[in-house]
C-alpha positions in Angstrom: -104.7 -131.6 53.7 -104.3 -132.2 57.4 -107.2 -130.8 59.5 -105.5 -131.3 62.8 -105.9 -128.3 65.2 -102.2 -128.3 65.7 -101.6 -127.7 62.0 -104.3 -125.1 61.6 -102.0 -122.1 62.0 -98.2 -121.9 62.1 -98.3 -120.0 65.4 -100.1 -122.9 67.0 -97.5 -125.3 65.8 -94.7 -123.1 67.2 -96.5 -122.9 70.6 -97.1 -126.6 70.8 -93.5 -127.3 69.7 -92.1 -125.0 72.4 -94.4 -126.6 75.0 -93.2 -130.1 74.1 -89.6 -129.0 74.2 -90.1 -127.4 77.6 -91.8 -130.6 79.0 -89.1 -132.8 77.5 -86.3 -130.5 78.9 -87.8 -130.6 82.4 -88.2 -134.4 82.2 -84.6 -134.9 81.0 -83.2 -132.6 83.8 -85.3 -134.5 86.3 -84.1 -137.9 85.0 -80.5 -136.6 85.2 -81.2 -135.7 88.9 -80.5 -132.0 88.2 -83.6 -131.3 90.4 -86.6 -133.2 91.6 -90.0 -132.6 89.9 -92.5 -134.9 91.6 -95.4 -133.0 90.0 -94.0 -133.6 86.5 -93.6 -137.3 87.2 -97.2 -137.5 88.5 -99.1 -135.3 86.1 -97.3 -135.6 82.7 -100.1 -137.7 81.3 -102.4 -134.7 81.5 -100.6 -133.6 78.3 -102.3 -136.5 76.6 -105.7 -135.4 78.0 -105.2 -131.9 76.7 -104.2 -133.1 73.2 -107.2 -135.5 73.2 -109.6 -132.7 74.2 -108.1 -130.5 71.4 -108.9 -133.3 68.9 -112.4 -133.6 70.2 -113.1 -129.8 70.3 -111.2 -129.0 67.1 -111.9 -130.0 63.5 -109.7 -133.1 63.5 -112.4 -135.5 62.4 -111.1 -138.3 64.5 -113.1 -138.4 67.7 -112.0 -142.0 68.6 -108.3 -140.9 68.7 -109.3 -137.9 70.9 -111.3 -140.1 73.2 -108.5 -142.7 73.4 -105.9 -140.0 74.3 -108.2 -138.6 77.0 -108.7 -142.2 78.4 -105.1 -143.1 78.3 -104.0 -139.8 79.9 -106.6 -140.2 82.6 -105.7 -143.8 83.4 -102.0 -142.9 83.6 -102.6 -140.0 85.8 -104.9 -142.0 88.1 -102.3 -144.7 88.3 -99.6 -142.1 89.1 -101.8 -140.9 92.0 -102.2 -144.4 93.3 -105.9 -144.9 92.2 -105.8 -146.4 88.8 -105.2 -149.9 87.5 -101.7 -151.2 86.9 -100.6 -150.6 83.3 -98.9 -154.0 83.4 -102.4 -155.5 83.7 -104.2 -153.2 81.2 -101.8 -152.7 78.3 -103.7 -155.2 76.1 -106.7 -152.9 76.2 -104.7 -150.2 74.5 -103.7 -152.7 71.7 -107.4 -153.4 71.3 -108.3 -149.7 71.1 -105.6 -149.3 68.4 -107.2 -152.2 66.5 -110.6 -150.7 66.8 -109.3 -147.4 65.5 -107.8 -149.1 62.5 -111.0 -151.0 61.9 -113.1 -147.8 62.2 -110.9 -146.0 59.7 -111.1 -149.0 57.3 -114.8 -149.3 57.5 -115.6 -145.5 57.4 -112.8 -143.8 55.3 -112.8 -140.1 55.1 -114.7 -138.8 52.0 -111.6 -136.9 50.7 -109.4 -140.1 50.7 
């Protein structure tokens, strides 16, 4: 059984799916130069922040994944605003975080697994 907040209710899945489709459509139209969306280009990583917060607040049982999503979304947004570090320099930190997540799940498996 998946305890993700997104899978908690079918209406939530539909809402999240429609939101992802809308953001993807806007991004595709922007990339095809149909119109210019500088705010979307700057603030799209906030979607990661929102998903990470949903994992932290909901009953997902994976706080590390939620914290990582918030951190990555925050770093990408700050970089887009010209304040954050270059992702070219910091991408290995995300690989390390992924390894820590795998290690954590291996050392502390869910009781139902």
